[in-house]
C-alpha positions in Angstrom: 5.6 7.4 17.3 5.3 9.8 20.2 1.9 11.6 20.0 -1.0 13.1 18.1 -3.2 16.1 18.9 -6.2 17.5 16.9 -8.5 20.3 18.0 -10.2 23.5 17.0 -7.5 26.0 17.7 -4.4 27.9 16.6 -0.9 27.0 15.5 0.3 28.2 18.9 -1.8 25.6 20.7 -0.5 22.9 18.3 3.0 23.9 19.3 2.2 23.6 23.0 0.7 20.2 22.3 3.7 19.0 20.3 5.9 20.0 23.3 3.6 18.1 25.7 3.8 15.0 23.6 7.5 14.9 23.1 8.6 12.3 25.7 12.2 11.9 24.6 14.9 14.2 23.0 14.7 12.3 19.7 11.1 13.3 19.2 10.5 15.6 16.2 7.6 18.0 16.2 5.3 18.8 13.3 2.5 21.3 13.7 0.0 22.5 11.1 -3.5 23.9 10.6 -6.3 22.7 8.3 -9.4 24.8 8.2 -10.4 25.5 11.8 -8.3 22.6 13.2 -4.8 22.6 14.7 -2.8 19.4 14.5 0.4 18.4 16.3 2.4 15.3 15.5 5.5 14.0 17.2 7.5 11.1 15.9 10.7 9.3 16.9 11.2 7.6 13.5 11.9 8.6 9.9 9.6 11.5 8.8 10.1 10.6 5.1 8.3 7.3 5.9 6.0 8.1 8.8 5.4 11.9 8.8 2.1 13.6 7.8 1.2 14.1 4.1 -0.8 16.6 2.2 -2.5 16.9 -1.2 -1.6 20.3 -2.7 -4.7 20.3 -4.9 -7.5 19.5 -2.3 -5.6 20.5 0.8 -6.5 17.1 2.4 -4.0 16.2 5.1 -3.2 12.9 6.7 -1.4 12.2 10.0 -0.5 8.8 11.6 -0.1 7.6 15.1 1.6 4.3 15.6 2.4 2.5 12.4 0.7 0.8 9.5 2.2 -2.0 7.3 2.5 -2.4 3.6 4.1 -4.9 1.2 7.1 -3.8 -0.7 5.1 -3.4 -3.9 2.7 -1.0 -2.1 5.6 1.1 -0.8 7.2 1.2 -4.3 3.9 2.3 -5.9 3.5 5.0 -3.2 6.7 6.7 -4.3 5.0 7.7 -7.6 2.1 9.5 -5.9 1.8 13.3 -6.5 1.5 14.3 -2.8 3.8 15.9 -0.2 5.1 14.3 3.0 5.7 10.9 4.6 5.3 7.9 2.3 2.9 5.9 4.5 0.5 8.8 4.8 0.8 9.5 1.1 -0.4 6.0 0.4 -3.3 6.4 2.8 -4.1 9.8 1.3 -4.4 8.3 -2.1 -6.7 5.6 -0.9 -8.9 8.1 0.9 -9.3 10.3 -2.2 -10.0 7.3 -4.5 -11.9 4.9 -2.2 -13.0 6.6 1.0 -15.7 4.1 1.7 -13.3 1.1 1.8 -10.3 2.9 3.4 -10.6 1.2 6.8 -10.6 -2.3 5.3 -7.2 -1.6 3.6 -5.5 -0.3 6.8 -3.1 -2.9 8.2 -1.5 -2.7 11.6 -1.5 -0.7 14.9 -2.0 2.8 13.6 -4.5 5.6 14.2 -5.2 7.6 11.0 -6.3 11.2 11.1 -7.6 12.8 8.0 -8.7 16.5 7.6 -10.6 17.6 4.5 -10.7 21.4 4.8 -12.8 21.7 1.7 -15.7 19.8 3.4 -14.8 20.8 7.0 -14.5 17.1 7.8 -12.3 15.4 10.3 -11.9 11.6 10.1 -10.2 9.4 12.7 -9.7 5.7 12.2 -8.7 3.7 15.3 -6.9 0.4 14.9 -8.6 -3.0 15.1 -7.2 -4.1 18.4 -7.1 -0.6 20.0 -3.3 -0.8 20.5 -2.8 2.9 19.8 -4.9 5.0 22.2 -6.7 8.3 21.4 -8.5 10.3 24.0 -11.4 12.7 23.6 -12.4 15.7 25.7 -16.1 15.9 26.5 -17.2 18.7 24.1 -19.2 19.3 21.0 -16.2 20.1 18.9 -13.3 17.6 18.3 -10.6 17.8 21.0 -8.4 14.7 20.7 -5.0 13.7 22.1 -3.0 10.5 22.3 -2.1 11.1 26.0 -4.8 11.9 28.7 -2.4 13.8 30.9 -1.2 16.0 28.1 -4.9 16.6 27.1 -5.7 17.6 30.7 -2.8 20.0 30.8 -3.7 21.6 27.4 -7.3 22.1 28.4 -6.2 23.7 31.7 -4.4 26.2 29.4 -7.8 27.1 28.0 -9.2 27.6 31.5 -11.0 24.2 31.5 -10.3 22.0 34.5 -10.2 18.2 34.2 -11.8 16.7 37.3 -10.1 13.8 39.0 -12.1 10.6 38.9 -11.5 8.7 42.2 -13.5 5.7 40.9 -11.1 5.0 38.1 -8.2 5.2 40.6 -10.0 2.8 42.9 -10.6 0.5 39.9 -6.9 0.6 39.1 -6.0 -0.3 42.7 -8.5 -3.2 42.7 -8.0 -4.6 39.3 -4.8 -3.3 37.8 -6.5 -1.2 35.1 -9.9 0.4 34.3 -12.6 -0.7 31.9 -13.0 1.1 28.6 -13.5 4.1 28.2 -12.7 5.6 31.6 -9.6 7.6 32.6 -8.4 9.4 35.7 -10.4 12.4 34.4 -14.1 12.7 34.3 -14.1 14.8 31.1 -11.7 12.5 29.2 -12.6 9.2 27.6 -10.7 6.9 25.2 -12.0 6.3 21.7 -13.3 2.8 20.8 -11.1 0.4 18.8 -11.8 -0.5 15.1 -13.9 2.7 14.7 -14.3 5.4 12.1 -15.1 8.7 13.8 -16.2 11.6 11.7 -16.8 15.2 12.7 -18.5 17.5 10.2 -18.7 21.3 10.7 -22.3 22.3 9.8 -22.5 26.0 10.1 -21.3 26.8 13.6 -22.0 23.3 14.9 -20.0 20.1 14.8 -21.8 16.8 14.1 -20.1 13.6 15.3 -20.8 10.1 14.3 -19.1 6.7 14.7 -19.2 3.5 12.8 -17.4 0.2 13.6 -15.2 -1.1 10.7 -14.1 -4.5 12.2 -15.1 -7.1 14.8 -13.7 -10.6 15.2 -15.5 -13.1 13.0 -16.0 -15.4 15.9 -18.7 -13.1 17.3 -21.0 -13.9 14.4 -19.6 -17.1 12.8 -18.7 -20.6 14.0 -14.9 -20.7 14.6 -12.7 -23.4 13.3 -11.6 -26.4 15.4 -9.2 -27.7 12.7 -5.8 -27.5 14.4 -3.8 -28.5 11.4 -5.4 -25.9 9.1 -5.1 -23.1 11.7 -1.4 -24.0 12.4 -0.5 -23.7 8.7 -2.4 -20.5 8.2 -1.0 -18.9 11.4 2.6 -19.8 10.4 2.1 -18.2 7.0 0.5 -15.1 8.6 3.3 -14.6 11.1 5.9 -14.9 8.3 4.2 -12.3 6.2 3.7 -9.9 9.1 7.3 -10.1 10.1 8.5 -9.6 6.5 6.4 -6.5 6.1 8.0 -5.0 9.2 11.6 -5.9 8.4 11.8 -4.6 4.8 15.1 -3.0 3.9 13.5 0.4 3.3 12.3 0.6 6.9 15.8 0.6 8.3 17.5 -1.8 10.6 15.1 -4.2 12.3 15.4 -5.0 16.0 13.5 -7.3 18.4 13.2 -7.5 22.2 14.2 -11.1 22.4 13.3 -13.5 25.2 13.8 -17.2 25.5 10.2 -18.0 24.8 8.4 -18.8 21.5 6.9 -15.4 20.6 9.7 -13.0 19.9 11.9 -15.6 18.1 9.4 -15.3 15.1 11.1 -12.0 14.3 14.7 -13.4 14.4 13.8 -16.2 12.1 11.1 -14.7 10.0 12.8 -11.4 9.0 13.5 -10.5 5.4 17.3 -10.8 6.2 17.9 -12.2 9.7 21.6 -11.2 9.6 20.5 -7.6 9.7 18.4 -8.1 12.9 19.7 -6.9 16.2 18.2 -8.7 19.2 18.1 -7.1 22.7 17.6 -9.0 25.9 17.1 -7.3 29.2 18.5 -9.1 32.3 19.5 -8.6 35.9 22.2 -11.3 36.1 23.0 -14.0 33.5 20.4 -16.7 33.7 18.6 -19.3 31.6 16.5 -16.7 29.8 19.6 -14.8 28.6 21.3 -18.0 27.5 18.3 -19.2 25.6 17.9 -15.8 23.9 21.6 -15.9 22.9 21.2 -19.3 21.4 18.2 -18.2 19.4 20.0 -15.1 18.0 23.0 -17.2 17.0 20.9 -19.9 15.3 19.1 -17.2 13.3 22.3 -15.5 12.3 21.3 -12.2 14.1 23.3 -10.0 16.4 22.6 -10.3 20.1 23.0 -7.3 22.5 22.3 -8.1 26.2 21.2 -5.1 28.3 21.8 -5.4 32.0 19.5 -3.7 34.5 21.0 -2.2 37.7 19.9 -3.4 41.1 17.3 -0.6 41.5 16.3 -0.2 37.9 12.5 -0.1 38.2 12.2 2.3 41.1 15.0 4.6 39.8 13.0 5.0 36.5 9.5 4.9 38.2 8.7 8.6 38.0 9.7 8.9 34.3 7.8 5.6 33.6 4.6 7.0 35.2 5.0 10.3 33.3 5.2 8.6 29.9 2.6 5.8 30.6 0.0 7.9 32.3 0.0 6.1 35.6 -3.0 3.9 35.0 -0.9 0.7 34.9 1.6 -0.7 37.3 5.3 0.2 37.3 6.1 -3.6 37.5 5.5 -3.6 33.7 7.7 -0.6 32.9 10.5 -2.7 31.7 12.0 -0.5 29.0 12.2 3.1 30.3 15.8 2.9 31.5 17.0 1.4 28.3 15.5 4.0 25.9 18.9 5.8 25.4 20.7 2.6 24.6 18.0 1.4 22.2 17.7 4.8 20.5 21.5 4.9 20.0 21.4 1.7 17.8 19.8 3.5 14.9 16.8 1.1 14.7 14.3 1.5 12.0 11.7 -0.9 13.4 11.5 -2.4 16.9 9.4 -5.5 17.2 8.2 -7.7 20.1 6.1 -10.8 20.5 3.7 -8.9 22.8 0.2 -10.2 23.3 0.6 -13.7 21.8 -0.4 -15.0 25.2 -3.6 -12.9 25.1 -4.6 -13.8 21.5 -3.4 -17.4 21.0 -2.7 -19.0 24.4 -5.9 -18.6 26.3 -4.8 -15.9 28.8 -8.1 -14.0 28.4 -10.2 -17.0 29.5 -11.2 -18.1 32.9 -9.1 -21.3 33.4 -7.7 -23.7 35.9 -4.7 -25.9 36.0 -5.0 -29.4 34.9 -4.0 -31.8 37.6 -2.1 -35.1 37.5 -1.7 -37.0 40.8 -2.7 -33.8 42.6 0.1 -31.8 40.9 -0.7 -28.8 38.7 0.6 -29.3 35.1 1.6 -26.4 32.8 -1.8 -27.0 31.0 -5.2 -25.6 31.6 -8.9 -26.5 31.4 -11.7 -24.0 31.2 -13.2 -22.7 34.4 -16.5 -20.9 35.1 -16.7 -17.2 34.5 -15.2 -15.0 37.1 -14.3 -11.3 37.0 -10.8 -12.3 38.0 -8.8 -14.1 35.4 -5.0 -13.9 35.1 -4.7 -10.4 36.7 -4.5 -10.5 40.4 -7.4 -8.6 42.1 -7.1 -6.7 45.4 -9.8 -5.8 48.0 -11.1 -2.2 48.4 -13.3 -0.6 50.9 -16.8 -2.0 50.5 -18.3 1.2 49.0 -15.6 1.4 46.3 -15.7 -2.4 45.7 -19.4 -2.2 44.9 -18.9 0.7 42.4 -16.0 -1.0 40.7 -18.1 -4.2 40.4 -20.9 -2.1 38.8 -18.6 -1.0 36.1 -17.4 -4.6 35.5 -21.0 -5.9 35.4 -21.8 -3.3 32.8 -18.8 -4.3 30.7 -19.6 -8.1 31.0 -23.4 -8.5 30.8 -25.1 -11.2 32.8 -26.0 -13.1 29.6 -22.3 -13.6 28.9 -21.4 -14.4 32.5 -24.0 -17.2 32.6 -23.4 -18.2 29.0 -22.2 -21.5 27.5 -18.9 -22.2 25.8 -19.8 -19.8 22.9 -19.7 -16.9 25.3 -16.0 -17.4 26.0 -14.9 -15.8 22.8 -17.2 -12.8 23.4 -15.7 -12.4 26.8 -12.2 -12.8 25.3 -13.0 -9.9 22.9 -14.2 -7.6 25.8 -11.0 -8.4 27.8 -8.7 -8.1 24.8 -9.9 -4.9 23.1 -8.8 -2.2 23.3 -5.3 -3.5 24.0 -4.3 -0.1 25.3 -6.5 -0.7 28.4 -5.1 -4.1 29.4 -3.4 -4.2 32.8 0.1 -4.9 31.5 0.2 -2.2 28.9 2.5 0.2 30.7 5.7 -1.1 29.0 4.1 -1.2 25.6 2.7 2.3 25.9 6.2 3.5 26.8 7.7 1.7 23.7 4.9 3.3 21.6 5.7 6.8 22.8 9.5 6.7 22.8 10.8 4.2 20.2 10.0 3.0 16.6 7.9 0.1 18.0 5.4 -1.7 15.8 2.9 -4.2 17.1 3.5 -7.3 15.1 0.3 -9.2 16.0 -2.0 -6.3 14.9 -1.2 -7.4 11.3 -4.4 -8.0 9.3 -3.2 -11.5 8.1 -2.7 -12.6 11.7 -6.1 -11.2 12.8 -7.8 -13.2 10.0 -6.5 -16.4 11.7 -7.1 -15.1 15.3 -10.7 -14.3 14.6 -11.4 -17.8 13.2 -9.8 -19.9 15.9 -12.0 -21.7 18.5 -11.4 -21.2 22.2 -10.2 -24.8 22.5 -7.4 -24.2 19.9 -6.2 -21.2 21.9 -6.6 -22.5 25.5 -3.1 -24.0 25.8 -1.3 -22.3 23.0 -0.5 -25.5 21.2 -1.5 -24.3 17.7 0.6 -21.1 18.2 3.6 -23.1 19.3 3.4 -25.4 16.3 3.0 -22.4 14.0 6.2 -20.8 15.5 8.0 -24.1 15.1 7.0 -24.2 11.4 8.2 -20.7 10.8 11.5 -21.1 12.6 12.5 -24.4 11.0 14.7 -27.0 12.6 17.3 -24.6 14.0 14.7 -22.5 15.8 12.4 -25.2 17.1 15.3 -27.2 18.5 16.0 -24.5 21.1 13.7 -25.1 24.1 11.0 -22.6 25.0 12.3 -21.2 28.3 8.8 -20.8 29.7 8.1 -24.6 29.6 11.6 -26.0 29.0 10.1 -27.9 26.1 10.8 -27.9 22.4 8.9 -25.2 20.5 5.8 -26.9 19.0 5.4 -29.5 21.8 2.0 -31.1 22.1 0.0 -31.2 25.3 1.3 -34.7 26.1 4.9 -33.7 25.4 4.6 -30.6 27.6 3.3 -32.6 30.5 6.0 -35.3 30.1 8.8 -32.7 30.0 7.3 -31.0 33.1 7.2 -34.3 35.0 10.8 -35.1 34.0 11.9 -31.7 35.2 10.2 -32.3 38.5 12.0 -35.6 38.9 15.3 -34.0 38.1 14.8 -31.3 40.7 14.0 -34.0 43.3 17.2 -35.8 42.5 19.2 -32.6 42.7 17.7 -31.8 46.0 18.4 -35.3 47.3 22.0 -35.0 46.2 22.4 -31.4 47.5 23.4 -30.2 44.0 20.4 -27.9 43.2 21.5 -24.3 42.6 19.4 -21.8 44.6 19.1 -18.2 43.4 18.7 -15.6 46.0 17.4 -12.0 46.0 15.5 -10.6 43.1 17.0 -12.6 40.3 14.9 -15.3 38.6 15.4 -17.7 35.8 13.1 -15.6 33.6 12.9 -12.1 32.3 11.7 -10.1 35.3 12.7 -9.8 39.0 11.2 -11.5 42.0 8.9 -8.6 42.9 8.3 -9.5 46.6 12.1 -9.4 47.3 12.8 -6.4 45.1 10.0 -4.1 46.5 10.9 -5.1 50.0 14.6 -4.2 49.7 14.7 -1.3 47.2 16.1 1.9 48.7 14.5 3.9 45.8 11.1 2.4 46.6 11.6 3.5 50.2 12.2 7.0 49.1 9.2 7.0 46.7 6.8 5.6 49.3 7.8 7.3 52.6 6.6 10.5 54.3 3.0 10.6 53.1 1.0 13.8 53.4 -2.2 13.8 55.4 -4.2 14.2 52.1 -2.5 11.1 50.7 -3.3 9.1 53.8 -6.9 10.2 53.6 -7.3 9.3 49.9 -5.7 5.9 50.1 -7.4 5.0 53.4 -10.7 5.9 51.8 -10.0 3.5 48.8 -8.6 0.6 50.8 -10.5 0.9 54.1 -7.1 1.0 55.9 -4.1 3.3 56.1 -1.6 1.7 53.7 1.3 3.3 55.6 0.3 1.3 58.7 2.1 -1.6 57.0 5.9 -1.5 56.5 7.4 -1.7 53.1 8.6 -5.2 53.9 5.2 -6.3 55.1 3.5 -4.9 52.0 6.0 -6.7 49.7 5.5 -10.0 51.5 1.8 -9.7 51.8 0.8 -8.4 48.3 3.7 -7.1 46.2 1.6 -6.4 43.1 -0.9 -4.4 45.1 1.9 -2.4 46.7 3.3 -1.7 43.3 -0.1 -0.3 42.2 -0.2 1.9 45.3 3.2 3.2 44.6 2.4 3.9 41.0 -0.8 5.8 41.8 1.0 7.8 44.5 3.6 8.9 42.0 1.0 9.9 39.5 -1.0 11.9 42.0 2.1 13.8 43.0 3.1 14.4 39.4 -0.3 15.8 38.6 -0.5 17.7 41.9 -3.8 16.1 42.9 -2.9 15.0 46.4 
């Protein structure tokens, strides 16, 4: 999808919104009114499947942001329904008219549902369970909602209402890589909560707003399972069903952004017909990641299409990446912007990834520390005491801003959880995980969401039923997830090593440690013999560049960062306590490459929004 907008207004305003939410030439715009509300929908996929729907008798209208998933029998039954518009929204419309009270329970996947009932002057908005698809709200009595905060700020400016810049959220981004829910760069704009049913009802001249929660992980109220074998089998089945739902023939040609790890290969092997899957792998120069991904595609019987990045790919696409993502997340995660034309040209019906398996099933949301053997860190973890820092690197701010950012984080993570026992870990995981649209790496996924027919696989209801019942111990090192992937992929898929650990998929903790130690020994032998191959520059053995080298040597970064205005110096010096331009580009990249990338991202956004 591309975007959604709902507000009290006219069709002309809906058209302006549709234009603001069209991020690529392939976006199609649908505008409509329902009672006092104006609605804009932009989509980059098949309108006959994903477009809005309407009931001619009641006038009830349904619009969709993101995607929801159905089994084939549900799609087939939906074709017989007496409504107008996209098939997915027709199915939702029928469920709303028949069983409004249980609608939320039946929704599967990463989709925001908007329903307007003009007969009752009601607006319903259902956000997805994990909060993968964002919706933002203007601070007003009446409903003013949009899927992109910058677009909402621009549209409100057209009404003569100014959105004030929030420097605290900007400071939080520089210090932590993101901002806690629900804050944005604008004081008047907040993000809706995940797994929520919002309802606005027009009562005379006034709007009444209420919110109810329709889902929370079971581990918050029930004792989770520690049965590794049971969870492995259930997760393998859930992954298979989730992939099948999203690779049905009626949805068009399936594609996957394929790495050499474990997560994305579930699509190649679990698809309804793997021979119809096209696998894309991004790379700088041929490396182990690319070779492994090619082996996976061949073993599954799928097509493999390597996509090579040029030497200044990220900075060359940085301004467009910031425009689409909204600038609240670092450009180091904007992996796909420059490949949108190539991916769009393939005629893809559904684009899938393995995104967020690390977050949900491999312990990334926990505080953890490396397990040591003979003083050497193994690729295994033990739990560590609570710290506001976990896997995302933090950076220092001027003391006054540091204190205000910490106040926000303390409010998000109450003292009782920070001092809690093992049971608090899962509650902390939930606060860090949801909404997914806030996590610090989301820039690339938000760009996929707004420009390509991307569907978030792990938002599937069957997968969430396993996720919410797994103990922290079963997630910590991802062993259960690896075993589930091995079971799904079969002998051909699990025989190809996981490029992240160089171990077979499904390896146990002991096997992972032994493979690691064997690899260390081999490297020592190669060094002693002088046969070890050394890579230079920005190229790595994995998916992404060596950021310290890239940011230090990129001519495009030099252009984007140089010649600051005095107002920019003042803003950034206030946040950091020092003038960031007092350090050279090379020194920044060597000293703190990720912080430098955040500074660069925020500077681009401030200039695009004409704030500095």
